[in-house]
GUKOLMI-496742 format. One record per residue (C-alpha): x, y, z. Coordinates in pm, 1 decimal, always signed. Layout:
// GUKOLMI-496742
@X X, Y Y, Z Z
...
END
This chain:
// GUKOLMI-496742
@X -416.6, Y +22493.8, Z +31478.0
@X -119.1, Y +22355.5, Z +31299.7
@X -273.9, Y +22011.3, Z +31281.6
@X -581.9, Y +22158.9, Z +31129.3
@X -376.1, Y +22323.7, Z +30858.4
@X -198.3, Y +22000.1, Z +30790.2
@X -525.1, Y +21817.3, Z +30751.0
@X -653.7, Y +22079.0, Z +30513.0
@X -335.3, Y +22047.3, Z +30307.3
@X -368.7, Y +21669.0, Z +30294.7
@X -733.4, Y +21700.1, Z +30187.5
@X -632.3, Y +21942.6, Z +29911.0
@X -356.9, Y +21714.6, Z +29792.2
@X -589.2, Y +21415.5, Z +29790.2
@X -848.2, Y +21609.5, Z +29591.0
@X -581.5, Y +21717.6, Z +29342.1
@X -461.8, Y +21363.1, Z +29294.1
@X -816.1, Y +21243.3, Z +29249.0
@X -874.9, Y +21508.8, Z +28982.6
@X -559.7, Y +21411.2, Z +28800.0
@X -652.3, Y +21046.0, Z +28804.0
@X -1000.7, Y +21117.4, Z +28672.7
@X -859.6, Y +21338.9, Z +28390.3
@X -610.1, Y +21072.6, Z +28290.9
@X -878.5, Y +20805.7, Z +28271.1
@X -1104.2, Y +21031.9, Z +28062.2
@X -820.7, Y +21112.6, Z +27814.9
@X -728.0, Y +20745.8, Z +27790.0
@X -1081.5, Y +20656.3, Z +27703.5
@X -1102.7, Y +20921.4, Z +27436.2
@X -767.0, Y +20807.1, Z +27282.0
@X -875.5, Y +20445.4, Z +27272.2
@X -1198.5, Y +20547.2, Z +27104.2
@X -1005.0, Y +20741.9, Z +26834.3
@X -767.8, Y +20448.7, Z +26780.0
@X -1055.3, Y +20210.8, Z +26729.5
@X -1221.2, Y +20455.1, Z +26487.8
@X -890.8, Y +20491.1, Z +26291.6
@X -846.6, Y +20114.9, Z +26275.9
@X -1197.4, Y +20070.2, Z +26137.6
@X -1133.1, Y +20345.7, Z +25878.7
@X -800.6, Y +20188.1, Z +25777.6
@X -962.4, Y +19852.2, Z +25731.1
@X -1226.1, Y +20010.8, Z +25508.0
@X -958.3, Y +20185.8, Z +25295.5
@X -760.9, Y +19863.0, Z +25257.7
@X -1071.4, Y +19674.9, Z +25156.7
@X -1162.0, Y +19939.6, Z +24897.7
@X -805.6, Y +19937.3, Z +24761.1
@X -809.8, Y +19559.2, Z +24729.2
@X -1140.8, Y +19573.5, Z +24546.2
@X -1009.7, Y +19840.3, Z +24306.3
@X -688.2, Y +19643.7, Z +24246.0
@X -886.6, Y +19330.4, Z +24165.5
@X -1103.3, Y +19526.1, Z +23924.5
@X -801.9, Y +19686.2, Z +23749.3
@X -617.1, Y +19354.0, Z +23724.4
@X -925.5, Y +19194.0, Z +23569.5
@X -955.2, Y +19488.3, Z +23329.7
@X -585.9, Y +19463.2, Z +23231.0
@X -621.4, Y +19092.0, Z +23181.1
@X -917.4, Y +19151.1, Z +22952.3
@X -714.7, Y +19408.3, Z +22751.7
@X -425.1, Y +19163.2, Z +22715.8
@X -662.5, Y +18894.0, Z +22597.4
@X -817.0, Y +19135.3, Z +22347.1
@X -469.4, Y +19237.1, Z +22216.6
@X -371.3, Y +18871.0, Z +22183.3
@X -689.2, Y +18801.2, Z +21993.1
@X -627.5, Y +19097.5, Z +21761.6
@X -267.7, Y +18993.5, Z +21694.1
@X -377.8, Y +18636.8, Z +21630.4
@X -635.9, Y +18757.6, Z +21379.0
@X -381.1, Y +18982.2, Z +21203.9
@X -129.4, Y +18698.5, Z +21189.3
@X -385.1, Y +18462.3, Z +21043.4
@X -484.9, Y +18725.5, Z +20787.5
@X -118.1, Y +18785.2, Z +20692.5
@X -60.9, Y +18410.6, Z +20662.1
@X -362.0, Y +18379.7, Z +20434.5
@X -231.8, Y +18663.5, Z +20215.5
@X +113.1, Y +18505.4, Z +20200.3
@X -33.5, Y +18169.4, Z +20103.9
@X -232.4, Y +18338.3, Z +19829.0
@X +82.3, Y +18523.6, Z +19706.9
@X +285.6, Y +18204.0, Z +19716.7
@X +21.4, Y +18022.8, Z +19517.7
@X +18.3, Y +18305.6, Z +19264.0
@X +400.7, Y +18301.3, Z +19241.9
@X +400.1, Y +17925.4, Z +19204.3
@X +154.3, Y +17946.5, Z +18915.7
@X +366.1, Y +18222.1, Z +18754.1
@X +684.2, Y +18014.7, Z +18788.0
@X +507.7, Y +17713.9, Z +18645.1
@X +402.8, Y +17917.2, Z +18343.3
@X +757.7, Y +18049.6, Z +18299.1
@X +897.2, Y +17700.9, Z +18320.4
@X +656.8, Y +17584.6, Z +18052.3
@X +752.0, Y +17882.0, Z +17832.7
@X +1121.2, Y +17808.1, Z +17880.6
@X +1071.7, Y +17449.1, Z +17785.7
@X +892.8, Y +17556.4, Z +17469.4
@X +1172.1, Y +17807.3, Z +17389.9
@X +1438.6, Y +17544.1, Z +17449.4
@X +1261.8, Y +17311.7, Z +17215.0
@X +1242.5, Y +17585.7, Z +16952.3
@X +1612.2, Y +17675.3, Z +17006.1
@X +1714.7, Y +17314.5, Z +16962.7
@X +1527.5, Y +17301.6, Z +16634.5
@X +1691.8, Y +17626.8, Z +16519.8
@X +2033.8, Y +17501.7, Z +16628.0
@X +1991.9, Y +17187.9, Z +16416.9
@X +1889.6, Y +17405.1, Z +16121.3
@X +2192.8, Y +17636.2, Z +16177.5
@X +2429.9, Y +17340.8, Z +16197.3
@X +2295.8, Y +17215.6, Z +15871.2
@X +2341.3, Y +17561.7, Z +15716.3
@X +2697.3, Y +17587.0, Z +15858.4
@X +2780.3, Y +17261.0, Z +15686.1
@X +2638.6, Y +17394.4, Z +15361.6
@X +2827.5, Y +17724.8, Z +15403.9
@X +3151.3, Y +17540.9, Z +15476.1
@X +3108.9, Y +17348.0, Z +15155.0
@X +3037.9, Y +17669.4, Z +14962.5
@X +3338.1, Y +17839.7, Z +15130.5
@X +3569.0, Y +17556.2, Z +15027.1
@X +3445.7, Y +17586.7, Z +14669.4
@X +3499.7, Y +17965.5, Z +14675.2
@X +3853.6, Y +17929.9, Z +14812.1
@X +3933.3, Y +17675.5, Z +14544.3
@X +3796.5, Y +17904.9, Z +14275.6
@X +3986.9, Y +18203.7, Z +14426.5
@X +4313.0, Y +18010.7, Z +14423.9
@X +4256.0, Y +17907.3, Z +14066.7
@X +4171.3, Y +18264.8, Z +13961.8
@X +4476.2, Y +18400.7, Z +14147.4
@X +4706.0, Y +18152.3, Z +13972.6
@X +4552.6, Y +18250.9, Z +13640.2
@X +4594.7, Y +18626.3, Z +13717.0
@X +4958.8, Y +18577.5, Z +13819.4
@X +5020.4, Y +18384.1, Z +13498.3
@X +4861.4, Y +18653.6, Z +13282.4
@X +5017.3, Y +18958.9, Z +13460.2
@X +5355.0, Y +18809.8, Z +13537.6
@X +5333.9, Y +18943.0, Z +13901.5
@X +5275.0, Y +18766.5, Z +14230.3
@X +4983.8, Y +18872.7, Z +14451.3
@X +5217.4, Y +19040.0, Z +14700.9
@X +5389.5, Y +19239.8, Z +14429.0
@X +5056.9, Y +19349.8, Z +14281.2
@X +4927.9, Y +19446.3, Z +14625.3
@X +5242.0, Y +19648.0, Z +14696.6
@X +5215.3, Y +19837.1, Z +14367.2
@X +4849.5, Y +19911.9, Z +14429.8
@X +4910.2, Y +20033.5, Z +14785.6
@X +5203.9, Y +20249.1, Z +14674.0
@X +4993.0, Y +20410.0, Z +14403.4
@X +4704.6, Y +20473.3, Z +14642.9
@X +4942.4, Y +20612.7, Z +14905.8
@X +5102.7, Y +20851.5, Z +14656.2
@X +4764.1, Y +20970.1, Z +14537.8
@X +4640.2, Y +21023.2, Z +14893.9
@X +4960.8, Y +21207.4, Z +14992.3
@X +4935.2, Y +21436.9, Z +14691.4
@X +4567.0, Y +21499.9, Z +14757.0
@X +4636.5, Y +21568.4, Z +15125.5
@X +4918.8, Y +21810.0, Z +15044.2
@X +4699.1, Y +21990.8, Z +14791.9
@X +4418.7, Y +22006.5, Z +15045.5
@X +4652.8, Y +22144.7, Z +15314.7
@X +4788.0, Y +22405.1, Z +15076.0
@X +4435.7, Y +22510.4, Z +14976.1
@X +4324.4, Y +22526.0, Z +15340.3
@X +4626.0, Y +22738.8, Z +15432.4
@X +4558.4, Y +22973.0, Z +15141.0
@X +4198.7, Y +23013.8, Z +15256.0
@X +4314.9, Y +23064.0, Z +15613.9
@X +4556.3, Y +23340.1, Z +15512.2
@X +4272.4, Y +23516.7, Z +15333.3
@X +4053.1, Y +23477.2, Z +15642.4
@X +4301.4, Y +23536.6, Z +15922.7
@X +4030.5, Y +23598.0, Z +16177.1
@X +3875.0, Y +23256.4, Z +16118.4
@X +4218.8, Y +23095.9, Z +16134.4
@X +4288.3, Y +23268.5, Z +16469.3
@X +3976.9, Y +23115.6, Z +16625.4
@X +4100.1, Y +22767.2, Z +16534.4
@X +4449.6, Y +22810.4, Z +16678.3
@X +4510.1, Y +22706.5, Z +17038.8
@X +4519.7, Y +23010.1, Z +17264.7
@X +4861.7, Y +23150.6, Z +17334.8
@X +4803.5, Y +23119.3, Z +17707.9
@X +4773.5, Y +22740.1, Z +17675.3
@X +5074.2, Y +22723.9, Z +17442.9
@X +5283.9, Y +22900.6, Z +17705.5
@X +5157.2, Y +22680.7, Z +17986.6
@X +5475.1, Y +22490.1, Z +18076.3
@X +5424.4, Y +22297.4, Z +18401.8
@X +5709.8, Y +22454.1, Z +18598.0
@X +5612.3, Y +22805.3, Z +18497.4
@X +5246.4, Y +22752.9, Z +18583.5
@X +5332.5, Y +22634.7, Z +18932.0
@X +5563.2, Y +22924.2, Z +19006.6
@X +5354.3, Y +23201.0, Z +18852.5
@X +4993.5, Y +23115.4, Z +18938.9
@X +5009.8, Y +23012.3, Z +19305.5
@X +5083.2, Y +23202.9, Z +19628.3
@X +5114.7, Y +23035.9, Z +19969.1
@X +4997.5, Y +23233.4, Z +20272.9
@X +5098.6, Y +23112.2, Z +20621.6
@X +4834.3, Y +23096.8, Z +20895.7
@X +4880.9, Y +23147.1, Z +21269.7
@X +4711.6, Y +22809.2, Z +21334.2
@X +4507.6, Y +22541.7, Z +21160.9
@X +4198.3, Y +22657.2, Z +21352.5
@X +4193.3, Y +22965.2, Z +21130.1
@X +4107.4, Y +22747.7, Z +20827.2
@X +3760.6, Y +22679.8, Z +20964.3
@X +3697.2, Y +23050.3, Z +21017.7
@X +3813.2, Y +23127.4, Z +20664.3
@X +3572.6, Y +22867.2, Z +20524.1
@X +3283.3, Y +22991.2, Z +20739.2
@X +2946.3, Y +22834.7, Z +20804.0
@X +2853.1, Y +22616.7, Z +20505.8
@X +3142.4, Y +22775.4, Z +20312.1
@X +2990.0, Y +23124.8, Z +20289.4
@X +3315.2, Y +23307.5, Z +20378.0
@X +3531.5, Y +23128.7, Z +20121.7
@X +3265.2, Y +23173.6, Z +19853.1
@X +3241.6, Y +23545.2, Z +19928.2
@X +3622.0, Y +23577.9, Z +19918.4
@X +3654.4, Y +23398.0, Z +19583.1
@X +3367.5, Y +23601.9, Z +19434.4
@X +3517.9, Y +23935.1, Z +19542.1
@X +3875.7, Y +23857.1, Z +19434.1
@X +3831.3, Y +23620.5, Z +19138.2
@X +4099.1, Y +23398.0, Z +19294.6
@X +4068.7, Y +23031.6, Z +19392.8
@X +4135.4, Y +22981.1, Z +19764.9
@X +4264.4, Y +22627.6, Z +19820.5
@X +4250.4, Y +22490.5, Z +20175.1
@X +4403.2, Y +22144.2, Z +20199.1
@X +4606.5, Y +21935.8, Z +20443.6
@X +4906.5, Y +22170.4, Z +20426.9
@X +4972.0, Y +22261.5, Z +20792.1
@X +4913.4, Y +22626.7, Z +20884.9
@X +4895.1, Y +22749.1, Z +20524.5
@X +4644.7, Y +22819.6, Z +20246.7
@X +4705.3, Y +22851.6, Z +19872.0
@X +4587.4, Y +23133.4, Z +19644.0
@X +4564.4, Y +23030.0, Z +19279.0
@X +4501.4, Y +23256.1, Z +18976.8
@X +4658.6, Y +23331.6, Z +18640.1
@X +4627.0, Y +23706.0, Z +18700.4
@X +4919.3, Y +23797.5, Z +18932.4
@X +4759.9, Y +24129.1, Z +19032.8
@X +4438.5, Y +23963.3, Z +19144.4
@X +4643.0, Y +23707.8, Z +19333.8
@X +4835.2, Y +23983.4, Z +19512.9
@X +4510.3, Y +24166.9, Z +19599.0
@X +4371.9, Y +23843.4, Z +19742.8
@X +4690.0, Y +23785.1, Z +19942.7
@X +4687.8, Y +24134.0, Z +20094.6
@X +4314.2, Y +24114.7, Z +20170.8
@X +4350.2, Y +23775.3, Z +20338.8
@X +4639.8, Y +23901.6, Z +20551.1
@X +4422.6, Y +24193.9, Z +20662.0
@X +4138.0, Y +23956.6, Z +20747.6
@X +4369.8, Y +23738.5, Z +20956.5
@X +4497.9, Y +24040.8, Z +21146.5
@X +4149.0, Y +24188.3, Z +21192.2
@X +3994.2, Y +23858.2, Z +21303.3
@X +3641.2, Y +23955.2, Z +21192.0
@X +3580.4, Y +23722.5, Z +20899.2
@X +3236.5, Y +23748.9, Z +20740.6
@X +3113.7, Y +23836.0, Z +20387.6
@X +3058.7, Y +24207.3, Z +20449.9
@X +3402.6, Y +24249.0, Z +20610.9
@X +3562.4, Y +24046.8, Z +20331.3
@X +3418.2, Y +24277.2, Z +20065.0
@X +3533.0, Y +24586.0, Z +20255.2
@X +3891.6, Y +24464.6, Z +20301.6
@X +3916.9, Y +24336.8, Z +19941.7
@X +3823.8, Y +24685.6, Z +19818.0
@X +4087.4, Y +24838.1, Z +20047.3
@X +4348.0, Y +24588.9, Z +19926.2
@X +4256.1, Y +24662.5, Z +19563.7
@X +4303.8, Y +25034.7, Z +19623.1
@X +4642.0, Y +24972.0, Z +19789.7
@X +4763.6, Y +24748.7, Z +19505.8
@X +4647.9, Y +25000.0, Z +19241.8
@X +4845.2, Y +25269.0, Z +19421.9
@X +5145.3, Y +25036.9, Z +19449.0
@X +5123.4, Y +24951.6, Z +19076.7
@X +5128.2, Y +25320.2, Z +18985.2
@X +5416.4, Y +25383.5, Z +19225.2
@X +5621.6, Y +25090.6, Z +19086.3
@X +5568.6, Y +25210.6, Z +18728.9
@X +5673.9, Y +25566.5, Z +18814.1
@X +5978.8, Y +25438.4, Z +19005.9
@X +6085.1, Y +25231.1, Z +18701.5
@X +6058.9, Y +25539.4, Z +18477.5
@X +6257.4, Y +25743.2, Z +18729.0
@X +6531.5, Y +25479.2, Z +18762.2
@X +6572.4, Y +25443.6, Z +18384.1
@X +6542.6, Y +25816.1, Z +18313.8
@X +6253.0, Y +25783.9, Z +18068.7
@X +5985.6, Y +26050.6, Z +18030.7
@X +5667.7, Y +26101.8, Z +17831.9
@X +5519.9, Y +25756.2, Z +17888.8
@X +5139.6, Y +25733.3, Z +17871.4
@X +4983.4, Y +25689.0, Z +18221.4
@X +4820.3, Y +25360.8, Z +18117.1
@X +5157.1, Y +25223.1, Z +18004.0
@X +5298.3, Y +25334.1, Z +18338.3
@X +5032.3, Y +25126.0, Z +18516.4
@X +5107.2, Y +24827.5, Z +18293.8
@X +5475.8, Y +24860.4, Z +18383.6
@X +5377.7, Y +24855.2, Z +18750.6
@X +5176.4, Y +24534.0, Z +18691.6
@X +5499.6, Y +24365.1, Z +18579.1
@X +5614.3, Y +24394.9, Z +18941.9
@X +5387.2, Y +24098.2, Z +19017.0
@X +5474.5, Y +23897.4, Z +18702.5
@X +5754.4, Y +23639.6, Z +18687.7
@X +5907.4, Y +23440.0, Z +18402.7
@X +6097.8, Y +23126.7, Z +18506.4
@X +6132.0, Y +23281.6, Z +18851.4
@X +6270.4, Y +23614.0, Z +18722.5
@X +6074.2, Y +23929.3, Z +18806.9
@X +5967.2, Y +24081.1, Z +18475.2
@X +5979.3, Y +24445.2, Z +18590.7
@X +6333.9, Y +24405.4, Z +18721.2
@X +6426.1, Y +24224.4, Z +18399.1
@X +6279.2, Y +24509.7, Z +18190.9
@X +6482.5, Y +24768.2, Z +18382.1
@X +6799.0, Y +24560.5, Z +18334.2
@X +6734.4, Y +24537.7, Z +17958.4
@X +6677.4, Y +24914.1, Z +17946.4
@X +7006.5, Y +24983.3, Z +18122.9
@X +7202.4, Y +24733.5, Z +17912.8
@X +7055.2, Y +24851.6, Z +17582.1
@X +7124.2, Y +25215.4, Z +17677.0
@X +7486.0, Y +25140.7, Z +17773.5
@X +7552.0, Y +24950.5, Z +17450.3
@X +7383.6, Y +25222.0, Z +17241.7
@X +7603.9, Y +25482.0, Z +17404.9
@X +7915.1, Y +25275.8, Z +17328.8
@X +7836.1, Y +25233.3, Z +16957.6
@X +7694.8, Y +25583.1, Z +16906.0
@X +7325.2, Y +25499.3, Z +16858.9
@X +7008.3, Y +25657.4, Z +17002.7
@X +7042.1, Y +25594.3, Z +17378.7
@X +6693.4, Y +25726.1, Z +17460.1
@X +6528.2, Y +25498.2, Z +17202.8
@X +6723.9, Y +25193.7, Z +17323.7
@X +6632.3, Y +25255.3, Z +17688.4
@X +6268.0, Y +25323.4, Z +17607.9
@X +6228.5, Y +25013.4, Z +17389.4
@X +6421.6, Y +24802.7, Z +17641.9
@X +6193.8, Y +24903.7, Z +17927.0
@X +5878.3, Y +24839.3, Z +17723.2
@X +5992.5, Y +24525.2, Z +17537.4
@X +5800.4, Y +24285.8, Z +17770.1
@X +5500.5, Y +24513.4, Z +17836.5
@X +5278.1, Y +24252.5, Z +17669.5
@X +5337.3, Y +24015.4, Z +17962.0
@X +5127.0, Y +24245.5, Z +18179.7
@X +4812.2, Y +24130.8, Z +17996.0
@X +4920.4, Y +23812.0, Z +17811.6
@X +4688.2, Y +23602.9, Z +18031.3
@X +4393.5, Y +23809.8, Z +17905.7
@X +4484.6, Y +23862.9, Z +17537.3
@X +4553.9, Y +23592.1, Z +17282.2
@X +4888.5, Y +23590.1, Z +17103.9
@X +5266.2, Y +23609.8, Z +17172.7
@X +5362.5, Y +23873.6, Z +17427.5
@X +5583.4, Y +24055.7, Z +17173.8
@X +5285.6, Y +24110.1, Z +16941.7
@X +5062.0, Y +24207.8, Z +17235.1
@X +5324.4, Y +24455.6, Z +17357.7
@X +5357.6, Y +24612.8, Z +17011.0
@X +4979.4, Y +24656.9, Z +16993.6
@X +4976.9, Y +24822.3, Z +17336.1
@X +5258.7, Y +25057.5, Z +17240.6
@X +5074.7, Y +25149.5, Z +16922.2
@X +4750.0, Y +25209.5, Z +17113.0
@X +4923.2, Y +25450.6, Z +17353.6
@X +5101.8, Y +25637.3, Z +17072.6
@X +5461.2, Y +25524.7, Z +17110.7
@X +5689.9, Y +25593.6, Z +16817.6
@X +5706.7, Y +25352.4, Z +16524.7
@X +6066.8, Y +25256.5, Z +16610.5
@X +5967.2, Y +25155.8, Z +16963.1
@X +5674.9, Y +24953.1, Z +16828.2
@X +5896.8, Y +24772.9, Z +16574.3
@X +6159.2, Y +24697.1, Z +16839.4
@X +5901.7, Y +24549.3, Z +17078.6
@X +5747.9, Y +24333.5, Z +16803.6
@X +6088.1, Y +24202.8, Z +16688.3
@X +6264.4, Y +24143.9, Z +17021.0
@X +6216.6, Y +23765.1, Z +16988.9
@X +6282.9, Y +23753.1, Z +16615.1
@X +5917.9, Y +23688.9, Z +16531.3
@X +5921.5, Y +23989.5, Z +16298.3
@X +6197.9, Y +24145.6, Z +16091.7
@X +6333.2, Y +24481.5, Z +16203.8
@X +6624.7, Y +24669.8, Z +16048.8
@X +6687.8, Y +24898.9, Z +16347.5
@X +7022.7, Y +24862.1, Z +16523.6
@X +6854.1, Y +24957.7, Z +16850.7
@X +6628.6, Y +24652.1, Z +16812.3
@X +6937.6, Y +24430.1, Z +16797.2
@X +7068.8, Y +24593.0, Z +17114.6
@X +6738.4, Y +24527.1, Z +17291.5
@X +6755.0, Y +24162.3, Z +17182.0
@X +7108.9, Y +24139.3, Z +17314.6
@X +7011.8, Y +24304.9, Z +17645.8
@X +6716.3, Y +24066.9, Z +17678.6
@X +6944.8, Y +23766.8, Z +17630.0
@X +7206.8, Y +23900.5, Z +17873.4
@X +6954.8, Y +23976.2, Z +18149.5
@X +6785.7, Y +23637.8, Z +18111.2
@X +7109.8, Y +23441.2, Z +18089.1
@X +7306.6, Y +23592.5, Z +18376.1
@X +7373.4, Y +23342.8, Z +18660.1
@X +7083.4, Y +23324.3, Z +18903.3
@X +6846.6, Y +23530.9, Z +18688.9
@X +6622.5, Y +23239.9, Z +18603.2
@X +6554.7, Y +22910.9, Z +18768.6
@X +6605.5, Y +22715.3, Z +18450.0
@X +6953.2, Y +22564.2, Z +18463.9
@X +7186.6, Y +22520.6, Z +18168.1
@X +7130.8, Y +22146.2, Z +18182.2
@X +6752.0, Y +22181.1, Z +18150.4
@X +6795.4, Y +22435.3, Z +17872.6
@X +7016.7, Y +22197.8, Z +17672.8
@X +6779.1, Y +21908.7, Z +17736.4
@X +6488.7, Y +22107.9, Z +17596.1
@X +6683.6, Y +22185.9, Z +17278.3
@X +6787.9, Y +21821.0, Z +17246.0
@X +6426.6, Y +21706.6, Z +17282.6
@X +6319.6, Y +21938.9, Z +17002.5
@X +6596.3, Y +21808.3, Z +16774.5
@X +6523.5, Y +21445.1, Z +16865.5
@X +6155.5, Y +21486.0, Z +16778.0
@X +6247.6, Y +21628.0, Z +16439.0
@X +6517.7, Y +21364.8, Z +16372.9
@X +6274.2, Y +21080.2, Z +16446.1
@X +6089.0, Y +21138.2, Z +16116.5
@X +6188.8, Y +20952.5, Z +15801.4
@X +6364.8, Y +21165.0, Z +15541.3
@X +6512.9, Y +21416.7, Z +15789.7
@X +6884.4, Y +21470.0, Z +15732.0
@X +6959.8, Y +21711.9, Z +16015.9
@X +6767.7, Y +21942.9, Z +16250.6
@X +6875.9, Y +22251.1, Z +16446.6
@X +6700.0, Y +22413.0, Z +16744.0
@X +6778.4, Y +22785.8, Z +16737.7
@X +6668.2, Y +23109.8, Z +16907.9
@X +6661.7, Y +22950.5, Z +17253.8
@X +6428.1, Y +22675.8, Z +17133.9
@X +6176.4, Y +22909.6, Z +16971.9
@X +6249.6, Y +22776.3, Z +16621.0
@X +6348.6, Y +22440.2, Z +16471.7
@X +6498.4, Y +22422.6, Z +16124.8
@X +6491.8, Y +22081.8, Z +15955.6
@X +6705.6, Y +21983.9, Z +15656.8
@X +6543.1, Y +21699.0, Z +15459.8
@X +6677.2, Y +21460.9, Z +15197.1
@X +6548.3, Y +21588.8, Z +14861.3
@X +6533.7, Y +21239.3, Z +14711.1
@X +6307.3, Y +21110.8, Z +14990.7
@X +6092.0, Y +21421.3, Z +15057.0
@X +5927.7, Y +21619.9, Z +14778.1
@X +5769.2, Y +21964.0, Z +14809.1
@X +5427.9, Y +21829.6, Z +14900.4
@X +5573.1, Y +21586.4, Z +15153.0
@X +5766.8, Y +21873.9, Z +15314.9
@X +5437.7, Y +22045.0, Z +15398.8
@X +5303.5, Y +21727.3, Z +15558.4
@X +5630.2, Y +21676.4, Z +15745.7
@X +5609.9, Y +22023.9, Z +15901.6
@X +5252.9, Y +21955.6, Z +16016.5
@X +5349.3, Y +21616.9, Z +16163.5
@X +5647.3, Y +21760.0, Z +16353.1
@X +5435.0, Y +22042.0, Z +16498.2
@X +5173.0, Y +21793.1, Z +16617.6
@X +5440.1, Y +21570.0, Z +16776.4
@X +5594.1, Y +21868.3, Z +16958.7
@X +5253.6, Y +21978.2, Z +17091.9
@X +5171.8, Y +21624.9, Z +17210.0
@X +5506.2, Y +21528.7, Z +17367.5
@X +5676.0, Y +21849.2, Z +17488.2
@X +5588.4, Y +22132.6, Z +17725.3
@X +5708.8, Y +22478.7, Z +17625.8
@X +5631.1, Y +22847.4, Z +17684.4
@X +5528.4, Y +23066.7, Z +17391.7
@X +5534.2, Y +22919.8, Z +17041.9
@X +5786.1, Y +22718.8, Z +16837.0
@X +5836.5, Y +22785.2, Z +16468.5
@X +5905.9, Y +22474.0, Z +16255.4
@X +6081.4, Y +22536.0, Z +15923.0
@X +6137.1, Y +22247.1, Z +15678.5
@X +6409.1, Y +22320.4, Z +15418.5
@X +6438.9, Y +22109.9, Z +15102.8
@X +6730.8, Y +22175.8, Z +14872.7
@X +6672.4, Y +22141.3, Z +14498.4
@X +6979.2, Y +22069.0, Z +14283.7
@X +6982.4, Y +22076.0, Z +13902.4
@X +7305.1, Y +21921.6, Z +13763.0
@X +7393.9, Y +21900.1, Z +13394.4
@X +7719.4, Y +21821.1, Z +13218.0
@X +7841.7, Y +22002.6, Z +12909.1
@X +8018.2, Y +21768.5, Z +12668.3
END
């Protein structure tokens, strides 16, 4: 029984092995068939690819040959055009050369003719010179004068006639100008330019504002400069951005505008939002703050000096002086000092203390608007005081505080003295004594450099020059011309604030002897 089972097992195993072997052979045959099919397909693909590559290479070769042929044709065409142009240019140059040769031939003929004429002219010139010498000898014999003496007499006579005519013309023009003062005023250089001394311009028209960093300059300028243009349009102040590290410069003749611009720019730097709309908003805020500050400064000055009854507009103008300087001295502080000094001196000598203080405080009120109105600040201040109904004594004192007008009031003299004391005290102004003396010496040297001047004196702190002339050398008409010449030399060579009065004095002496 067991053996039978074993036999059955062996038969089963043998059948299984036979099945496996048959399956393996079948799969192997199928695989080989697929491989052969794949190889045939691959060969076909390769053959097709080679055929396509050959076709494309032949096509590319044909395109290259066509491009070469086209380029060759274009080159030949260009060469033909160049040859034609060269031939045309050659013909043109040949024609020019022929024309030049003809012109040279003509010029040579003309040159020979000119040489011949020069020889003839030289002969004529020699004859004329000989005749001129003979006529000159004859004239000297007849007149009894040499040619140089006759020329000198003639020139002297012509010069005297021209000088007299010029003096008469100047006198007539001045008479017409006095009758038409308005026309004369248009011809005079504006007072602002006359006062434009270099040192004063630098100190009174420029403010420097520090920046947290140089990167802020780019933000202030803005894209394509729109921020800086908006700022300058809103404030009326020039904003200068240069190589100065961490600083910008605000430039304007109006000190109030410059202060508004400075405050607005500080607000912009703190705020950090810099664009045209924000600039306009902060400039308006700064303008309101400065207006309030101006009013406050004017009222404080009135309170400190004990003056009442001032027109509100004059009070604002006083406040504007807070931002005005003269040779480095604050004009509002200077005005208060003059008011105090004039009041103290008036009290000592028994004059009107209230009038002296009032006139002293208002004496420089014209400087609040002298960059806008033509004329000396004393005249401008007197007009302002008259407009706002100040008393006649105050108006006269303001107009005369620099001696430009006569005033018989004792209080006016006290205001002049207070003005001089406040300006001259040590440290009040940046102008040193040495520079002051040099300016006076320059004025006197300019006057002394003219012929006929005996002595000159610079007085009233350089606001007037009085020139004594020699009466034998300078007559009345020449004195007028001399004054004009000295004024022109001063304007051309010197720099000075305000105006300088030039007075030429000629003494006339009549001496007789009784026998």
